[in-house]
N, C-alpha and C positions, 0 to 999 in steps of 0.2 A: 487773545495769545500775543504774546509778545512779537515775534515771528506769522507773517501771512503770505510771505513769496515763496508761493508753491513752485511758480514757474523757474526757478532757479536750481530745484531739486533733481539730484544725480545720484547716480547707485557707488556703494562703494568701492567696488571692482573699477567704476571711470574714474574716481576719486584716486584711487593707490595707481592705476596706469598712469595719472599725467603728474602725479608726485614723481616717478619711478622716472619720465622723462624730464624731467626739471632737474631731479639730483643724482639719477643713477642707481637708485636702491630703494629697497621697499622702507615705508616707513617705519618706525619702533613707537610710536604714539599718536594721537589724534585729538585738534581742539574741536569740543563738540560744544564749546559754549563762550563766546565773546560779549559782555554788557554789562550792565549795571548790578551791582549786586543787590538784591532786595533788602537786606539789612541798611544799609546806607549811601547808594545811587553811586555810589563810586565802583569804578572800572575792575570786572575781577574775570578770570580763568578758567574753563577747568578743560582738564588734559584727562582724557584716559589710554590705561597702557593696556594692552592685550593681554601680556605673561608681566609674571611675578613670581619672584623668589620669595615671598614670605612664606614661613615654615607655618605660621598660626594658621592665617587665613587658606595657604595653596594660592593654586593656580588661578587664582578668580581674577578679571578685568579689573583694574584700579583707578579711581578718579580721584584728581588732587585739585580742589578748587582753590586758588589764589588771587591775589591782585595782580593785576596785568603789568600793574606801572611802578609797583615798592616790589624789591628784593625781598623773600619770606622770612629771611633772618630781620633786615632791617625792620618790615611791619610788624615780626615780634615784639621787638624791640620798643616800639615807637608806640604802638598800641593800633596801630594802622590794619590791624590783623580783625579787628572788629569786622571787616567789610566781609568776613569768611568764617569767622567765627561767632558773631553775634554776640547776647551777653553770657556765652559759657562761664561757667566759674572756674574751670579748669584753665585755663586763658593764663598760658605763662606771665603775661602784661597783669594779673592780677595773682600772680604768687598761685597758680593754681598747680594743679597736679597732669597735666595732659602728656598722655605717655608717646604722642609723637615725636621724633627725633626729627626738627625742622632741617638743622645742618646736613644731612643725608641727604635722603630719598626725595625729600620737597626741593630743598636746595637743587639736586641735581636737574629734575622736571623743568624747574623754572631755568637754566642755564640753559637747556637743549630750546625753554621757550623763546629767550633771549639773545639766543645763537650765541654766548658767551664766548670767547678765546678760551684755547684748555691750556690750562698751567700746569706745567709737570716740573716739580723742585723748583718753585718760582722763575722758570724761563717758559716764553710765550711759544709753544709749538707751534705756531703758524697756520692751527687749524681751530674749526670752530666745531661747538657742538652740535650734533646732527637735528633739523629742524624736524617738527612738527606738521602733519597732516591737517591741515585745517578743513573740516566738515561741519561746521556749525552754521548753522542754519539749514545746512541740509538734509531734512529727516530722513529720508529715505535711507542714505548714508548710514544717519546716525544709529536708527534700527537695525540695518545691515550688519552694523560692526557689535551690538549687543544683542543678535541672534544665538540661542545657542550657548551661550555663555551665559557663569556666573559674577554676574555686577556687583562689584563692593562701592558702594556710595558715599563717596566722604572718605578716602583714604586718609583725606588733609581737608579739613574745610567742615562746612554744614550745610548739609546738602539743602536745606531750606533757607539757603544765600544763594540760590539759583529757581530759575521758574521752572515751574513745575513738569512743565513740557519736556524739558528738556529728559527728566528722569520719565517722562510716560514713553518716548518716542525711544530710548535706550534699552527699557524692558519690556517693550511691545513683544518681541516675541523673543526674551529670553529664556533661559533653562530656570534660573533663578535668578535671586539677589540678596542682599545686607545693605541695611543703612539704619542709621541713627540720625536724632536732633536732639541738640538741648535747645532748641526754639518751638518748643510744643507748647508753652502758655500764650506765645507770643503769633504763632504763623498761622498758615491757614489750616484748619484740620484735615485737608485733604492728602500734607504730608504723609497723615497717618496709613497711607495705602503702601507706599515704601519705606516707612521709617519706623523704627520703634522712638519710644519717646526714651530719654536717657535719666535717670534717674540717680541722682546725687545721693539722696536721702530716701531708704525705706518710704518712711510716712508720706512721701509723694505720690506715691503710685495709684493709689485711687483717684487721686486728682488727675491725673494724666488719663486714667481707664476713662473717668467718665468724661472727658473728650476727644471719645473713639481710640486711644493710642494701645498698642500691648507694649509693652514698658522693658527694657533693659535697666536693671537694679543693681547699682556698685553698694555694695557694704562693706563692712569689718570683720572680721574673721571673727565667727562662732554670734553673729547676730541674726535673728530671727528672721525669717522669712515674712512679707505681708499675708494676712489671713484673712482678709474683709474683702477682698477682689472678687470680682467677678471670674476672672481667669486662674486659671492652676499658676504657681511660679514655680516653676523647674529652673535648677541649678545649672548653667551653661557648661558644656563638654569639655570645655576649656580651663575650665578652675582647675588647677592642677593643688591648688590646697585643700579643696573637697576631693576631690576623684583620686591626689597624688599625682598623674601625669593628666594631659591632654587625652580625651577618649576621641575625639575628632575633631578636623578642619574645621574653619569656616565653611569653606567650600563644600563638604560634605554634609553638613549639618545643614545650613543655609534656614534655619531656626529665627531665623532675626528679619524677617522683610516685611515686618507692618502686619496691615492687618488683610493687603493683598500677595501676601506670596505666603511661602509654606510656614505652617508652624501656628498653634493657635494659642499658647501661653505666654505669660511674660515670663521673660528671664533674668537670671541673678547670679552674678559673678563676684567674689571676692576680688578687693582695692588690691591690685599688685603691680609691678613694674620696678624703677627704680628705686632705691631706699628714700631719697629724700623726696620723692613725689608720692610716695607711699605715707613718706612723715605729716608733708603738708596736708593731704586729703584727711588724714587722726587729726591732726589739728585743729583743721576747719569742722570738721565734725564735732568735734569736743566743744566748740565754740556756740554750736546750735542747740547744744543738751539746756 
């Protein structure tokens, strides 16, 4: 295990009380891991935000996996996002189709992490973004944070960049969770407990299944689902191109919790999002033919 200093454990209430004494207010986010990336050993951080306004996922606890020493937009442009995204083909540095808008929520989380100055209309307000409460390595507090919540593993970044123990403790008493990894070919198969294998081509589904994963399968509109798998392939209830509208939020479904969460089927979804990103995916798929 990467952490064994159990003498430093304290519960979440104590951590929040200590934060309030220092800052005069409650934290709106928590640092649950600081340490090396399992992708390349570079320093990363995981920030958990208990509340979310994301309409697709609903109010799940969100986790952002970022380089701790490089702003996310800079990492995206330089390729240093490899530390948190690994060899994912959807990375923007690969001219991919990743749906995450790093300039918005991810960038804001990083600004709070680094206590960046708040600039309005080009003027420094003299204030900084609110800091996060650091409970990294304090597993009782991390478990308490995830207790009875629905956790989204890797709102940004791949959960396989993070030691498995982090997800084990966060989800230990959770109501449910969703997680996805593009690293299913190379990371420990133990991540299958918490993550679906992110499948960019339906023909890869069987290979991931044989490695112990349930799968989340991206496909082009009208493409046939895999039929030679042990698990049935069910359409994601959020697939508007199939259902006409989202039938459920991620929070109400919780069908993408790997082998240890809810659900027993693979899930499929029609590739969607910003037009140019869909175009990139379609062009990539055409090259695979």
